[in-house]
N, C-alpha and C positions, 0 to 999 in steps of 0.2 A: 432574235433571241441568241445570246452568246452561250456557248457550251464549252466543255473541256473534256479532254481524253487523257488517260494515263495507263501505265502498266505497272502492276505490283508484283514484286518477287517476294517469296518463292512460289506463291500459289497462282501467280499470273492472273489476278483478277483484272477486270476491265471496267474503268469508270468513264461513262460518257452519257450524253443526253439522248433521249429517245423521241423520234418524230415519226409520224405526225402526232400531235398531242391528243390525248383522249378527252372526252367531255369532262369539264370541271378541272382540267389540268392547271396547275400553277407552276411558275418557273422554279426549277430546282435541279437536283443532281440525281444520277442513278448509279448504282453499283451492280455490276454483273459478275458473277463468279464463274470462272472457267472450270468445267467438269472433266477436263481431259484426263487428269490423273485418276479419276474415279471410274469413269465410264469407258475410257479409251477412245472417246469421240470428242471432236472439237465442237462443244456446245456450251451455251451459257445460260445461267438462270439469274433472274433479277432478285437480289437479296437486299435491296436498298433499305426497306423498313426493318427487316430482321437485323441488319448490321447497324442500324441507328445513324445512318448518314443522310437522311432525307431532308437536309436543310432546304428551306424555302427561301429563295433569293435569286438575284441575277448573277449567276456564276460566270466568272471569267476564266480563271486558270487554276492549276493545281500543282503543288510541289510534293514530292514523296521522299521521305527520309526517316530513319530511325533515330529520333532526337534523344531518346532516353536509353539507348543501347540495350534494349531488352530482346533484340532479335526479331522484332516485328516492325514493319514500316508504317509510319504514321502519315497522315494527310493534312496538308495546309491548303485551304481553298481560298482563292482570291475572288472578290466580288465587286460589283458596283454597289457599294454599301459595306457593311461590316464583314470582315474576313473571319474564317473559322479554322480552328486547329482541332483535328480529330485524333485522339490517342488510340492506337490499335491495342485492344485488350488481349489479343492472342487467341481468342476463342471464336473468331468470326464476327465480333462486334467492335464498335468504336464508341468512344465517349468524347463529347464536346468539352474540351478543357481550355477554351480560348481565354475566358476571363481569368482563371487562376494562373495560366501560363504567362499572361501579359503580352500577347502578340496580336491583339485586335488592332485593326486599322479601319476607321470608318470611311476613308477616302476611296476613290476609284483606283483600285489596284489591278495590275495586269499580271505579268509573269512573276514568279518567285522561285528561289533556289535555296536548297540546304547546302551550306558550305562551312567547313571547319576553318574559318579564316585565321584563328589564333593557334591552331594546331594543339589544342588541349584535349583532343579526343572526344569532343562533344560538338555535334552539328549545330551551327548557328543558322540564322535565317535572314536572307536578303529579299526584300520586297520592292519590286519596281512599280511605282505609282504613276498614274497617267495625268489626268487633267482635273482642274477644279470645276466640276460640272454638277449642276443640280437641275431637276426638271423645271423649277421656277426660273432658273437662269438660262434656259434653252434659247438659242438664237435661231432665226430663220434665215436660211441660205438658199439661193436659187441658181439654176443654170441660166445661160444667156437666152435660152428658149422660154424662160419663165417657169420652168418646172422646179418644184421643191427638191432640194438635194441635201446631202450631208454637209455639215460645215467642216472646214479644215481645223486641225488642232490649234492653228495659230489664232483662232477666234477665242481661245480660252487660255487661262494661265496654267502652266504645268505645276505639279506638286512634287515635293522631294521624295526620293526613295527612303526606305527604312532599313536599318540594320539592327537585328536583335541578337544579343549575345546570350548563349546558353549558359546558365549558372550551374547546371548539373543537378539541380534539385526539382526539376519539373517546371521551373520558371525562367523567364528571359528578362533581360534589361535592354532598353532602347539605348544603343550607343551611337546612333546616327551622327550626332554632332561631335562627340568625342573622337569617333573614328575618322572624321573628316568627310564622311559621305554627304553631309549637307552642304559642302562647299560649292557644289554645282548642281543645278536643277534642270531636268528635262522631262518631256512627256514620254516616260519609259514604257516600252511594250515587251521587248524580248530581253532575256538575260542568260548569260552562260558564265560559269566559273571554271577557270583553269589556270595553270601556272604558265603564263605566257613568256616570262623572261628567264625561266629555267633556274630560279633560285630555290625551288622547293616549297614555295608558299603560294597559295591560291590567290589569283587576281580575279576581278569581276568586270565583265564587259556588258554594257547596256545599249541596246538599240533604241534610240529615241525617235519619235514620230515627228518629222519635219524639223528636226534640230540636230546639232552635232552629237554623234554617239560619244559615250563616256567609256574610258578604260581606267578602272580604278586599280592602281598598282599597289600591291600589299607591301607596306614598309617594314614588316616583320616585328612591329612593336605595338600592334593593336590599331594602327592607323593606316589610311590609304591616301594616295595622291592621284588626282585625276590627270591622266597623261594621254587622252585621246588625240589631241592635236599633235603633240610631240611624237607619238608613236606612229602616226599616219593612218589611224583608224577612225578619226572623227568625221572625215568628209570623203567624197569620191575623188577620182583622179583629177577632176577639174577644180577641186577645192570647194565644192558645193555640198551643203547639207542635204539629206534625203529623208524620206518618210520611212525610217527603219521599222520593220515589223518583227520578223523572226530572225533568230541568230543561232549559229552552231559553231563549234570549233572541234578540230581534230587534226591529226598529222596526215593530211591527204596525200602529201608528196613523199612520205616515208623518209624524211630527213631528221626525225626525232623531236620536232617542236610542234606547238599547237598553232594552226592557222585558223582564220576566222572567215565565215561566210555569213552574209547579211542579206535579207530580202527587203525589197522596197516597193514603192508605188509604180503603177503603170507609167511608162516612158522614162523611168529612172534606171531600170535594170538593177541587177544585183551587184554586190561587192564581194570579191574574193581577196582578202588581205593575206598575203604570204609573209610568214614570219622568218626573220633571219636568226632566230634562236635567242635574241636579246630584246624581244618586244619592239623591234623596229619593223614596220610592215610596209608593203607596197601593194596597190590594187592591181591584181593581175587578171581581172575578169575579162578584159578585152582579148589579151593574148591567149587565154586558155579557152576561149570560145563560149563564155557564159553570158557576157553582157548583151550581145545582140539577140540571143535566144530568149532572154528574160524581159526584154524591153516591153513587149505587148501585154505583160501580165503584172498583177499585184500579188506579190508573194507573201505568205504568212509562215505556216509551219514548215520546218526544213530540218534535214539531218544528213550527216555523212554516214553512210552504211555500205557495206560490201554486199550488194544484193546477189551477185553471182559467185561469191566466194573465190575470186581470183587473186586476192591479196591486195587489191587496190580499192580504196574507199570511193564509192560512187555518191551521187547527190540526188536527193528528192526535194521537190518544192511544191507545197500546197498553195494553189492560187484561188483568188476570188476578188472581184472588183469591189471598190468602195464607192465609186461614182458610176452612174449609168453609162454603159458602153454604147457609143453612138450608133453602131450597127444593130444594136438590140433594142433601141428605143421603140416603145409600143409593144414589146414582147413582155409576157408575164415574168420573164426571168432575165432582167436587164443587167445582172451582175455576174452571171455564170461564166466561168473560165475552166479550162482543163488544167489538171495538175501535170507536173513535168518530172521526168527521170533522165539523169545525165550519167553516162558511163565514163569512168576514168580509164583513159586509154593506156595508162601505165606510169606510175610514180608522179602523177599530176602534170604530165607534159601537155595534155589536151583533154578536153571533155567533148563527148559526142552525145547529142540528144537522142534518146532511144524511146521517147514517149510513144511514138506511133507503132512500135513493134513490141511493146511491153504487155500487150494483152488488152482486152476490152475494158478492163477496170480503169484504165487510164485514158479512155476515149470519152468518159462521162464529163460533161460540163456542169459544175456546181459552184457554190460559193463556199469554198473550203477555207478553214481557219486553222484549228489545232491539228497537229500530226504527232502521233506517238509511235515509237519504234521498238520492236522486240520480237523474240522468237515465240510467238503465241502457241505453236503446236510442237515445240521442242524437236524440230527436225533439222536444226542447224542452219536454217535460212531465215533471215530477218523479215518480219512482216510489218505492215503499216496499218494503223488505225487513224481514220480521218474524221474529224468533227466538222460538220457543215452548218452554216447559217440557214435557218428555215428549211432544213432538209435532213434526210436520214444520215446517221453515222455510217461509215464504210469500213469494213475490214478487208484489206488487200492482202490476200494470202500468197506468199512467195512460192512460186512453182518452179523456179529455175533448177531445182535439184533434179528435175526430170529431163533437163536439157543438157546438163554437163555432169561430170563426175568429180568436180572439185571438192576438196576436203575442207574441214572447218574445225573450230574449237570454240566452246562456250564456257567461260570461266566465271564462277561465283566466288568472290573473295570474302574471307571471314577474318577480320582483324581482332586482335585481343587487346584489352586495356582501354577500349574506346573506339568510336566510329566503326561500329560492327560491320557495316557493309563496305568499309574502306573507300568511302567517297573521296575522290581526288587521287587515288592511287594510280600509278602508271604500270602497265604490263608490257614487257618487251619480249617478243618471240623471235627466236633466231633459227633460221633454216637455210642451209647451203650458203652461208656467208651473208645472208640478207636479214635485215632487222625490220620488224613491224612493231610499232608502238601504239597502244590504245589506252584510253583513260576510263576508269570506273566513274560513272556519273548517272544521274537521272534527269538533270536539267537540260536546257537548250530547246530548240524548236520555237514554238509560239504557244504560250499558255498551257503547255503540256509537260508530261513526265514520261521518261523512257525506262525500259528494262535495265535494271542495275547490273545485270550480268554483262561481261565483256566478251564481244564476239570477234573472232578472227576468221577471215577467209584464207585458206592455205594453198589454193591452187591444186597442183598435182602432187603435193607433198603429203604423204600419209603419216609422217612422223615429224615431230619438232625436235631439233637438236638441243635447244635449251630455252628456258623461260625464266625471266627475271621480273620480280615484283618490287617496285619502289613504293614502299608503304607510306601512308600519310605522316607517320611519326618520324620519318627520316631513315628508318632501317631499310635494308635491302637483302633480299633472299633469292636464291636460284634453285631451279629444278632441272634435271636433265632427262632427255629421251622420253618425251611424252607422246603417246599415241593420239592421232587425230580422230575426228568424228566422234567426239564425246562431250558430254556436259560434266564438268568437273568442279569440285569445290577445293579451293586452296586456302588452308588455314595458316595464319601467321605463326611462325615458330617451327614449322615442319620442314622448311627448306634449308639450304646451305647458306650460311651468312656470307655476304659479300660486302667488301669495303667500297664505298663510292669513290 
């Protein structure tokens, strides 16, 4: 059974599946509401039926975004089958508006992302589709031992992604072909949207399973061109395609641009594509100590996050095999693997695996898939929610605040005139001559959605000298002398205007 996990701001609800299933259980979704703000305790209550999101289906992933700019985040669920758009009514309930919005897709969809690709202030929707598969068309595949096993994606035809443009009246139009997205097809699984070439317009990167990855570069006129091969992000360092699963991007080396991390199949290892600020990348996974450490595992959910608040983005990878592990044959759990945590040793110079010393939560072997990241308990430390195949969901509560006195800042952006949560905005923090750049987003990882609030680890610095927001509409504002260790809301128009 495939499940999904997500974090919703500002109430920080939690959407994930619940195992083991109760008698009479049918495949579907669950919505758990965080009661922290009401009770002062970190506890959740199942509000699935009350909220009206109890869709029965084979759920894959979820994308979170405020597509109608009413201040409440909406849900788009991808499925093996028809997808669903839930409009957030603002009163704790949702309404299925899929048909009238025009964003249904009956094919096998995987990850999706809300992105304002045309910068008109309205979030558009990108959907990564996977394979042309039906139960009737299922194929039988076997191991050399004669055991039945999963078939590779090469046994089926991939289906194209979809791009839906937001009209601003609650409806969307399919602009896949007009925008050029239909020019290349791959079995898409992971997707992340960011400005990779520094021109101020969001691009789209798609991890394809067993095929070259796609980098859709925004042409700033409503169209995209696929530049995966030319950018150096389509293949690994040996020029081979891989089984791309999860993907994330961030400025892990603090040089001001977006770098890409992609998870792959066992024996392939991960890719860390380092950006030269112009969307020219090279795979640095070997030299930075990530390839060898990830070779034994099949990675899925992943994210850059500063788990110890030292100012350097660390890396989490959720693992779980898709083929029986040879050493576990005969075991009731032949696909179980541990998840991994890598510590950034400083401005991306090297990564050190710290899985073994990160606590008992990372010693558990399961079949992990989705991973969502955010500050669940509002203590300034980023937590992780893991969705597992045929197993319970896990909430990994970050306890590093008890181990160090590092400072932090959590920022919720509020744009005016559209794109209320400022998806795609960049925030630059300046302290003692050093710059940290982070992006407002909910996408990335694998089939998951993250906390929209932007987190900064600040190390020993209890105050920020300056903060600059590069808003999605092209405007720039600055704020001075901000105290650390707080959750703050920054509203567009309240800062000092800065010329780019």
